[in-house]
C-alpha positions in Angstrom: 0.0 0.0 0.0 2.7 2.4 0.9 4.5 1.5 -2.3 1.4 2.3 -4.3 1.0 5.6 -2.5 4.6 6.4 -3.2 4.2 5.7 -6.9 1.0 7.8 -7.1 2.8 10.6 -5.3 5.7 10.4 -7.8 3.3 10.5 -10.8 1.4 13.5 -9.3 4.7 15.3 -8.7 5.8 14.6 -12.3 2.5 15.9 -13.6 2.7 19.0 -11.5 6.3 19.6 -12.6 5.4 19.2 -16.2 2.4 21.5 -16.0 4.3 24.1 -14.0 6.9 24.9 -16.6 6.7 26.3 -20.1 9.2 26.9 -22.8 9.3 30.4 -24.3 10.1 30.2 -28.0 12.8 32.3 -29.6 11.5 35.7 -30.8 8.9 35.8 -28.1 8.6 37.4 -24.6 6.8 35.5 -21.9 4.5 37.4 -19.5 3.8 35.8 -16.2 0.4 36.8 -14.7 -0.7 36.2 -11.1 -4.4 35.2 -11.2 -5.1 35.6 -7.5 -4.0 37.5 -4.4 -2.9 41.1 -3.8 -0.2 40.9 -6.6 -2.8 40.0 -9.2 -1.7 41.2 -12.6 1.4 41.2 -14.6 4.3 39.8 -12.6 7.2 40.4 -14.9 9.0 39.6 -18.1 10.7 36.2 -18.4 13.6 35.4 -20.7 12.9 35.3 -24.4 14.0 31.7 -24.6 14.2 28.8 -22.3 12.0 27.2 -19.7 9.8 29.2 -17.2 8.7 27.6 -14.0 5.5 28.7 -12.3 2.5 27.6 -10.2 -0.2 26.6 -12.7 -2.9 27.0 -10.1 -2.3 30.7 -9.5 -0.2 31.8 -12.4 -0.6 31.9 -16.2 2.0 32.5 -18.9 1.3 34.5 -22.1 3.7 34.7 -25.0 4.0 37.8 -27.2 6.1 37.8 -30.4 8.7 40.6 -30.7 9.7 39.9 -34.3 8.2 41.9 -37.2 4.5 41.4 -37.7 2.8 41.9 -41.1 -0.8 43.2 -41.0 -3.0 44.1 -44.0 -6.3 46.0 -43.5 -8.1 45.1 -46.7 -11.6 44.0 -47.8 -13.9 44.3 -44.8 -11.1 45.8 -42.7 -10.3 48.6 -45.2 -11.3 52.2 -44.5 -13.2 55.1 -46.2 -12.0 58.6 -45.2 -13.2 62.0 -46.3 -11.2 65.1 -47.4 -12.2 68.5 -46.1 -14.2 69.2 -49.2 -16.2 66.0 -48.7 -14.6 63.7 -51.2 -14.4 60.0 -50.2 -11.1 58.0 -50.6 -10.6 54.3 -49.9 -7.5 53.0 -48.1 -6.3 49.4 -47.6 -3.1 50.0 -45.5 -0.4 47.5 -45.0 1.8 47.7 -41.9 4.9 45.9 -40.8 5.5 46.5 -37.1 7.2 45.1 -34.0 6.8 45.4 -30.3 9.5 46.7 -27.9 10.5 43.9 -25.6 10.4 46.1 -22.5 6.9 47.3 -23.3 5.3 43.8 -23.5 4.1 43.8 -19.8 2.7 47.3 -20.2 0.8 46.2 -23.4 -0.7 43.1 -21.8 -1.5 44.9 -18.6 -3.4 47.7 -20.5 -5.3 45.7 -23.1 -5.5 42.2 -21.6 -5.7 40.7 -25.1 -3.7 38.6 -27.4 -1.7 40.3 -30.1 -4.3 39.2 -32.8 -7.1 40.9 -30.8 -5.0 44.0 -30.3 -4.4 44.2 -34.1 -8.1 44.1 -34.8 -8.9 46.5 -32.0 -6.5 49.2 -30.8 -4.1 49.0 -33.7 -6.9 49.2 -36.3 -8.4 52.1 -34.6 -5.1 53.9 -34.4 -4.5 53.4 -38.1 -8.0 54.6 -39.0 -7.6 57.8 -36.8 -4.3 58.6 -38.5 -5.8 58.4 -41.9 -8.9 60.3 -40.9 -7.0 63.2 -39.3 -4.5 63.4 -42.2 -7.1 63.2 -45.0 -9.1 66.0 -43.3 -6.2 68.4 -43.9 -6.5 68.2 -47.7 -8.9 68.9 -50.4 -9.3 66.1 -53.0 -7.2 67.9 -55.5 -4.5 68.7 -53.0 -4.4 65.1 -51.8 -4.0 63.7 -55.3 -1.2 66.2 -56.2 0.6 65.7 -52.9 0.4 61.9 -52.3 3.9 61.6 -50.8 3.3 64.4 -48.3 0.0 62.8 -47.3 1.6 59.4 -46.5 4.3 61.1 -44.5 1.7 62.9 -42.5 -0.2 59.7 -41.9 2.9 57.9 -40.7 3.8 60.8 -38.3 0.3 60.6 -36.7 0.4 56.9 -36.5 3.8 56.8 -34.9 2.7 59.5 -32.5 0.0 57.1 -31.2 1.9 53.8 -31.3 5.5 54.5 -30.2 4.5 55.5 -26.7 2.5 52.3 -26.4 5.5 50.2 -27.4 4.7 49.5 -31.1 7.4 50.3 -33.7 6.3 51.0 -37.3 8.9 49.3 -39.6 7.1 49.8 -42.9 3.9 51.4 -44.0 1.9 51.6 -47.3 -1.4 53.4 -47.6 -2.8 51.9 -50.8 -4.9 55.0 -51.3 -7.6 54.7 -54.0 -9.1 57.7 -55.7 -12.9 58.0 -56.2 -14.3 56.9 -59.5 -15.2 60.4 -60.6 -11.5 61.5 -60.1 -10.2 58.5 -61.9 -12.4 59.4 -64.9 -11.3 63.0 -64.7 -7.6 62.0 -64.5 -8.1 59.6 -67.5 -9.8 62.4 -69.5 -7.0 64.8 -68.6 -4.3 62.3 -69.7 -6.2 61.6 -72.9 -6.4 65.4 -73.6 -2.7 65.8 -72.9 -1.8 62.9 -75.2 -4.1 64.3 -78.0 -2.5 67.7 -77.6 1.0 66.2 -77.8 0.1 64.3 -80.9 -1.3 67.4 -82.5 1.8 69.4 -81.6 4.0 66.7 -83.0 2.0 66.7 -86.2 2.4 70.5 -86.5 6.1 70.2 -85.9 6.3 67.4 -88.5 4.4 69.5 -91.0 6.7 72.5 -90.3 9.7 70.3 -90.7 8.5 68.9 -94.0 7.6 72.4 -95.3 11.1 73.6 -94.4 12.6 70.7 -96.2 10.5 71.6 -99.3 11.5 75.2 -99.1 15.2 74.3 -98.7 14.9 71.9 -101.6 13.3 74.5 -103.9 15.9 77.1 -102.8 18.6 74.6 -103.6 17.2 73.8 -107.0 16.7 77.5 -107.8 20.2 78.4 -106.8 21.5 75.4 -108.9 19.6 76.6 -111.9 20.7 80.1 -111.4 24.3 79.0 -111.2 24.0 77.0 -114.4 22.3 79.9 -116.2 25.0 82.3 -115.0 27.7 79.9 -116.2 26.1 79.6 -119.6 25.6 83.3 -120.0 29.2 83.9 -119.1 30.3 81.3 -121.6 28.2 82.9 -124.3 29.6 86.3 -123.4 33.2 85.0 -123.7 32.5 83.4 -127.0 31.0 86.6 -128.4 33.8 88.7 -127.2 36.4 86.4 -128.9 34.6 85.8 -132.3 36.4 88.5 -134.4 36.0 88.5 -138.2 39.6 87.2 -138.6 38.9 84.4 -136.2 35.7 83.4 -138.0 37.7 83.4 -141.3 40.4 81.2 -139.8 37.8 78.7 -138.5 36.1 78.7 -142.0 39.5 77.9 -143.6 40.2 75.1 -141.1 36.7 73.6 -141.8 37.3 73.9 -145.5 40.6 72.0 -145.2 39.1 69.3 -143.1 36.2 68.9 -145.6 38.3 68.6 -148.8 39.7 70.8 -151.5 36.4 71.9 -152.9 35.6 75.5 -152.0 32.2 75.8 -150.2 29.6 77.6 -152.3 25.9 78.5 -152.1 23.2 79.6 -154.6 22.2 83.2 -154.6 21.1 85.7 -157.3 20.7 83.0 -159.9 24.3 81.8 -159.6 26.8 80.0 -157.4 28.9 82.1 -155.0 31.7 81.5 -152.5 30.7 81.2 -148.9 33.5 83.4 -147.7 31.7 86.4 -149.2 28.9 85.9 -146.7 28.4 88.8 -144.3 
């Protein structure tokens, strides 16, 4: 009997020992919470790794990841915000964030929720408020033309709310979507700009072609003028050198080349020498 009681006690002790320790995974912080007594609440932060021993009857261990978390607020979790002139914009933000290790007890003590619940509660509200406050500083036209400044403003507001609570924003994207009416207006404007550019290019092309034709015509005219001047100068030179003596000499040379017969022509009813022609 005593042997059985000893074995039973040993089994109970083993079970209690197993149930009173927990291993904190790497990249996590363990929060030990007292469930009863005057010290009820967050008891402290354990090591990020290793085994934690505690009384399972009066204490509970919660784990919080401290590595970077990725959260997308899309579909039913997306937001609609208004500019100060009443235009509606749709946002589906994406956030990469992490939790400061030393702030884990404070976060759990304040919200008493798992990180997933905090994301869908406090964190979502903080993101919405940052977008709402930032959007209300712009008109729709100003917001569209100053997208980068808008996102900087949203991040500043968001960090102002989250850093003091222990949340660090590592990366942030707004995914801002314009209203349908503004999309149509932007498309129409882009089409008008493209049409204007095409028309301007056609005008420039026509001007270029006209200049080419003018240049070609001028070139042809100058070429013809040059040829005409050359011919006129040649004729002038010929006329200035054709003296009677020279003509007679050329006639004699032509006679010699043509044979011994003296060239004649018919005039006044008889045959006459050509060298008498005046």
